[in-house]
N, C-alpha and C positions, 0 to 999 in steps of 0.2 A: 504494500500500500504506500502510495506517495502522499505525504501530508506536508504542509509548510508550517514552519514555526516562526512566529514573529519575535524578533529580538529588538528590544528598546535600547536606544543609545544611552539613556540615563535611567537611573532608578527612581522610584517614588511616585508621589501623588500625580504628577503630570501625565501618567499613563493610565489612570483609573478609567476614564471614559472608553479608551481603546480596548483595554482589557475586557470590560463588560460587553462591548460590541462583539469581540471575538468569542467570549463565553456564550453569549446569546446565540450566535451562529452555530457554534459547535454543539451546544446543548440540543438545539433543534435537529441538527444532522444526526446525532446519536440517540435522540429521544431520551435524553437524561433529564429527569424531572426535578433534581435538586442541586443546589450550589451552596457551598459553605464559604463564607467570607469572614475575615477578621474585621472588627471595628472597635476601637477603643472607646471613643466618646459618642459614636453614632453616625457621623456624617457618611462614612463609607457604606455602612449598612443601608442608610436611606437612599443613597445613589444606586446601590445594587438592587434594591426592591423596585425602584422606579424603572431601572433599565432592563429588568428581567421579568416582564409580565408573563404570567402562566407558569413560572418556575418557582418552586418552593425555595426560599432563601433562608438559610440558617446563619445567623449572625453570632459569631463567637467573640466575646469580650475578654479583656484582661480579667484575671481572677480578682476577687475582693482582696484588698490588702497589697496588691501588686505595687502600688505607688504610695503606700502609707497604711498604717494600721486601720483596719475596718473601712478603708476608702473604696468606694465604687466609682470608677472613672466615667461610666455611662450614667447620666442623670436618669432618675426614675421616669420622668416625663418623656424622655427620648425613647427609652425602652418601651414604654406603653404605646407610643406613637408607632414604633416599628412593628409591634405585635398587632396593633390595630390595622396596619397595612398588610398583614398576613405573614410577616416574618416570624420565625422562631428565634428567640434570643437565649443564648447559653452563656452563663458565667460559671466557670468551674476552674479547678486547679489546672495549670498548664502541664501538658503531657511531658514536656522536656524541662520542667522547672519547679517541681513541687518540693518535696523534702530534700532532694539532692541539692537544690539551690541553697537551702538553709545550711547544709553541711559545708558547701563551698564558702559561704559567707562567714561562718563561724570558725572553720578550721583551715580556711584558705587552701582547699584541695578540691579538685574536680571530681564529679560523680558521673556515672555512666550516661544518664539521660542528657546531661549537659555536653558531654563529649560527642554524643550522637548529634545534638543540635549544632555544635560547632562544625562537625563534619559535613552536615547538610548545607551549611552556609557557604561551602566552597562552590555550590551551585547558585548561590545568592540567598540573601535573607528571606526573600519572598518564597523560595522553594521550601525552606525550613518551616516558615509560618504556614504555608498551605498544607504541608504534611501534618504539622502539629494540630491545626484546627480540625483536620479530618479525624485524627485520633480522638480528640476531645469530644467531637460530635458522636463518634461511634461509642465511646465509653458512656456517654449520656443516653444512649439508645435512640438518638435522633436520626441516625442513618443506619442502614443495613450493611453488613460486611459482605453481602452477596451481590450488591448492586453497584454499578459504576456511578460516580458522581464527579462533579467538577469542584476542585478546591482551589481557592485563590489565596494569595498572600501579597505582602508588600514590604517595603523597606521604609521604616519610619511611619509614614502615614500614607493612606491611599493604597492602591493596588498596582502591582507591576508584574505579577506572575499568575499563571493559571495552569493547572494540571488536570488531566483526566486520570482518575485512579479508582481502584477498588480499595476502600478503607479497611482498616482492621482496628482492633483495640490496642491500647498501649501495651498491655501484657503480652500481645502477640505481634509486636512491632515488625518483626522481620517477615511477616506474611503480607505486608502492604504491597500493592502492585501499582506502580506508577506506569500507566499505559501510554500516556501522551503528554508532551509538553506543548501547550497551546501558545504560550508566550512567556518571556522572561527578559530581564535586563541582560545585555551582553556582558556587562561587568558585574562581578559578584558584590 
């Protein structure tokens, strides 16, 4: 099969609209009904819901406490608005940064899940994020490990990466199947 991959010259937010355009096209071609996107405060989630009519959008946020004790980065009103638009919003422990991150911070030593995250970043931070949010959605039971989905990621804010994959749970990480790269930045 011949497929093209879109490579962006730069990472980050400036690619979000084009990523969603490519995702919409590929989701329709493959009849993929759901897309997983990261969104810290909500803007990327809102743009994704608007750009992907007829597709179930699962918005994965940072975990509570990521940026400070008990802090939720996505305001409750934004979350409610996304859910009213039909999105499912997931806030949970990061697949590559739960207890292991605590060990790193306290004892200044890396743990397995963070080593995996750093390894995935050689393909770009968006690739790491796309894989991580798919694991988180599978662990929460929001996606089936039997079905293909499109997972998006970004570098900092917005989107710059999209993958077609068959997700798995964090505890079976090595069963994940990255089937296609739709787009990614040319530089990691």
